[in-house]
C-alpha positions, 0 to 999 in steps of 0.5 A, spaced: 500 500 500 502 507 498 503 511 504 497 515 503 493 509 500 490 514 494 493 514 487 496 521 487 492 524 480 494 531 478 487 534 478 480 531 478 479 528 471 473 531 470 476 538 471 481 536 466 476 534 461 473 541 462 479 545 462 481 542 455 474 543 452 473 550 454 481 552 452 479 549 446 473 553 445 476 559 447 482 559 442 477 557 437 473 563 438 479 567 439 482 565 432 475 565 429 475 558 426 470 556 422 465 550 425 464 543 423 460 545 416 454 540 419 447 542 418 444 544 425 440 538 426 445 533 424 450 536 429 445 537 435 443 530 434 450 527 433 452 531 440 446 528 443 448 521 441 455 522 444 453 525 450 448 520 452 453 515 450 458 517 455 453 518 460 451 511 459 458 508 459 459 512 466 453 510 469 454 503 468 461 504 471 459 508 477 453 503 478 458 497 479 463 501 483 457 503 488 455 495 488 462 494 490 462 499 495 468 503 492 469 510 491 470 512 484 473 518 486 481 517 485 483 522 491 479 516 495 482 510 497 480 504 493 477 498 497 475 493 491 478 492 484 472 493 478 473 487 473 466 486 471 461 489 467 464 494 462 470 493 466 471 487 462 472 491 455 476 497 458 480 498 464 477 506 463 470 506 462 469 512 466 474 516 462 472 513 455 465 516 458 468 523 459 471 523 452 465 521 449 461 527 453 467 531 451 466 530 444 459 531 444 460 538 447 465 540 442 460 538 436 455 542 440 459 548 440 461 547 433 468 548 435 473 543 431 479 547 435 475 544 442 475 537 439 482 537 437 484 539 444 481 532 446 488 529 444 492 533 448 487 532 454 487 524 453 495 524 453 494 528 460 489 523 462 493 517 460 500 520 463 498 523 469 491 520 471 491 513 468 498 511 469 498 513 477 492 510 478 495 503 475 501 504 479 497 505 485 493 498 483 498 494 482 501 496 489 494 495 492 492 489 489 498 485 486 497 479 482 489 480 482 491 487 478 496 484 473 492 478 471 486 483 470 491 488 466 493 482 462 486 481 460 483 487 459 486 493 454 487 500 457 482 504 453 478 499 448 
């Protein structure tokens, strides 16, 4: 176990996603970039599908955390390893959900710059959140974590 029994992520992941989303949107407004060029109804429909997909994925993951009695917040100690449900397909379904929601909002805001900001956002999430969480889980759960990690991909 670590000294503080938390992964030590750099910031709450939702704030990281929001920061990149709004920075991209603001930059796009500042440099006056064109939108996606999609019809408004198509753009809104795509945005709704992405956001609902992301929220659904997150709800499924959070529901499993609740059933296991472990907090989803990375600044609280993990008490159980989630390996079932959506965690059978991805080690990070909550972050995949955030990614879909981010993309949906970027589309809804008609901001290609905000959407392009998703790539650096994911690099920050992968390096400074997921990597730290995975080191923490390795120390906390040992062989159980390593067996799960060997069977399930980090993202998809």
